[in-house]
C-alpha positions as CSV (number, residue, x, y, z in Angstrom):
1,M,102.4,-69.1,-130.0
2,A,102.1,-67.1,-133.2
3,D,98.8,-65.4,-132.0
4,I,100.6,-64.3,-128.8
5,M,103.5,-62.9,-130.6
6,R,101.0,-61.0,-132.9
7,G,99.2,-59.7,-129.9
8,L,102.5,-58.7,-128.2
9,K,103.6,-56.8,-131.4
10,A,100.2,-55.2,-132.0
11,G,100.0,-54.3,-128.3
12,A,103.5,-52.8,-128.1
13,L,103.0,-50.6,-131.2
14,A,99.4,-49.5,-130.3
15,G,100.7,-48.8,-126.7
16,A,103.6,-46.8,-128.0
17,V,101.2,-44.7,-130.1
18,M,98.8,-44.3,-127.2
19,G,101.5,-43.3,-124.8
20,I,103.1,-40.8,-127.1
21,L,99.7,-39.3,-128.1
22,G,98.6,-39.1,-124.5
23,G,101.9,-37.4,-123.5
24,I,101.7,-34.8,-126.3
25,I,98.0,-34.1,-125.4
26,I,99.0,-33.6,-121.8
27,V,101.9,-31.3,-122.8
28,I,99.6,-29.2,-125.0
29,L,97.1,-28.9,-122.1
30,M,100.0,-28.1,-119.8
31,F,101.1,-25.1,-121.8
32,T,97.6,-23.9,-122.8
33,I,94.4,-24.5,-120.8
34,F,96.0,-25.7,-117.6
35,H,99.2,-23.6,-117.6
36,G,98.0,-21.6,-114.6
37,E,97.2,-24.7,-112.6
38,Y,100.5,-26.3,-113.3
39,V,102.3,-23.0,-112.2
40,A,100.2,-23.0,-109.0
41,I,101.0,-26.7,-108.3
42,F,104.7,-26.1,-108.9
43,E,104.7,-22.9,-106.8
44,Q,103.2,-25.0,-104.0
45,T,105.7,-27.7,-104.5
46,L,108.6,-25.1,-104.5
47,A,107.3,-23.7,-101.2
48,T,107.9,-27.0,-99.6
49,M,111.5,-27.4,-100.8
50,P,114.5,-26.6,-98.7
51,P,116.0,-23.0,-98.9
52,G,118.5,-22.8,-101.6
53,A,116.9,-25.3,-104.0
54,E,117.8,-23.9,-107.4
55,I,115.0,-24.8,-109.6
56,S,112.5,-22.5,-111.3
57,I,108.9,-23.2,-112.2
58,D,109.8,-23.0,-115.9
59,T,112.3,-25.7,-115.4
60,M,109.8,-27.9,-113.4
61,I,107.2,-27.4,-116.3
62,M,109.8,-28.4,-118.9
63,I,110.9,-31.5,-117.0
64,S,107.3,-32.4,-116.5
65,A,106.6,-32.0,-120.3
66,V,109.6,-34.1,-121.3
67,F,108.7,-36.9,-118.7
68,S,104.9,-36.8,-119.9
69,I,106.0,-38.0,-123.3
70,I,108.8,-40.3,-122.2
71,G,106.7,-41.8,-119.5
72,G,103.7,-42.1,-121.8
73,L,105.8,-44.1,-124.2
74,V,107.3,-46.3,-121.6
75,I,104.0,-47.0,-119.8
76,G,102.2,-47.2,-123.1
77,V,104.5,-50.0,-124.4
78,I,104.5,-51.9,-121.1
79,F,100.7,-51.9,-120.8
80,G,100.3,-52.4,-124.6
81,V,102.4,-55.5,-124.4
82,I,100.3,-56.8,-121.4
83,F,97.0,-56.0,-123.0
84,G,98.2,-57.2,-126.4
85,I,98.9,-60.6,-124.9
86,I,95.5,-60.7,-123.1
87,Y,93.9,-59.7,-126.4
88,A,95.6,-62.6,-128.2
89,V,94.9,-65.2,-125.5
90,L,91.3,-64.1,-125.0
91,Y,90.5,-63.2,-128.5
92,D,87.7,-65.7,-129.1
93,K,86.1,-64.7,-125.7
94,I,86.1,-61.0,-126.2
95,P,82.8,-59.6,-127.3
96,G,82.7,-58.3,-130.8
97,K,82.5,-59.7,-134.4
98,T,85.6,-58.0,-135.9
99,A,89.2,-57.7,-134.7
100,I,88.7,-53.9,-134.3
101,A,85.5,-54.3,-132.2
102,K,87.3,-56.8,-130.0
103,G,90.3,-54.4,-129.8
104,I,88.0,-51.5,-128.7
105,V,86.6,-53.7,-126.0
106,T,90.1,-54.4,-125.0
107,G,90.8,-50.6,-125.0
108,L,87.8,-50.0,-122.8
109,A,89.0,-52.7,-120.4
110,Y,92.4,-50.9,-120.3
111,F,90.6,-47.6,-119.5
112,V,88.7,-49.1,-116.6
113,I,91.7,-50.8,-115.1
114,S,93.9,-47.7,-115.6
115,T,91.2,-45.4,-114.1
116,V,90.8,-47.7,-111.0
117,F,94.6,-47.7,-110.6
118,S,94.8,-44.0,-110.9
119,L,92.1,-43.5,-108.3
120,L,93.8,-45.9,-105.9
121,M,97.1,-43.9,-106.4
122,Q,95.4,-40.6,-105.8
123,M,93.8,-41.9,-102.6
124,A,97.2,-43.4,-101.5
125,F,99.1,-40.1,-102.0
126,S,96.4,-37.6,-101.2
127,G,97.7,-37.2,-97.7
128,Q,101.1,-36.2,-99.1
129,Q,99.6,-33.8,-101.6
130,A,97.4,-32.3,-98.9
131,A,100.5,-31.9,-96.6
132,M,102.2,-30.1,-99.4
133,G,99.2,-28.0,-100.2
134,V,98.9,-29.3,-103.7
135,E,95.5,-29.1,-105.1
136,Q,94.2,-30.1,-108.5
137,S,90.9,-28.9,-109.9
138,S,88.2,-31.4,-110.9
139,L,88.2,-29.8,-114.3
140,M,91.8,-30.7,-114.8
141,T,91.3,-34.3,-113.4
142,G,88.2,-34.7,-115.6
143,T,90.0,-33.6,-118.6
144,E,92.8,-36.1,-118.0
145,Y,90.2,-38.9,-117.7
146,L,88.6,-37.8,-120.9
147,V,91.9,-37.8,-122.7
148,S,92.6,-41.2,-121.3
149,F,89.2,-42.5,-122.4
150,V,89.7,-41.3,-126.0
151,N,93.3,-42.5,-126.0
152,S,92.1,-46.0,-124.9
153,L,89.6,-46.1,-127.8
154,I,92.5,-45.3,-130.1
155,F,94.5,-48.0,-128.5
156,G,91.7,-50.5,-128.8
157,Y,91.2,-49.6,-132.5
158,L,95.0,-49.9,-133.2
159,I,95.4,-53.2,-131.4
160,G,92.6,-54.7,-133.5
161,W,93.8,-53.2,-136.8
162,L,97.5,-54.1,-136.1
163,G,96.4,-57.6,-135.0
164,N,94.9,-58.0,-138.5
165,K,98.0,-56.5,-140.1
166,F,100.4,-58.8,-138.3
167,E,98.3,-61.8,-139.1
168,T,100.5,-64.6,-140.6
169,K,99.7,-65.5,-144.3
170,E,99.1,-69.2,-144.6
């Protein structure tokens, strides 16, 4: 039970860091490299809204920025807890000699699962996006996956490191 609680705490904290960091990186990209793409996506979205909808592109970008960080934190903690418990329960079976190595393997597993889930969601909603005329460049999508990969490695490192820090002293 102590190992599960340690995994839960380590996962929640590592997930919170991962979520906030990912959200901040997305916001930075939103206001710099991909600003034009976000504006184009929101212009396409506004074109499908009923006449009289009183929202500007700047407002949509700000709302997206805020929800990128808040959503990153919430999703990060939720998945952090789940993977923290998995990390604790399967600790002895996870490849690696150290807690940090095992954590990085856990982070890679998180990346694979989240990427598969993301691809499934894109396929599920691609018809709606196409109907709205929303297009996203492969550079933007690829960059988001690269950020997710690096963030998953950071998550894995943190869950291993925090798992050691939260170890009970006997």
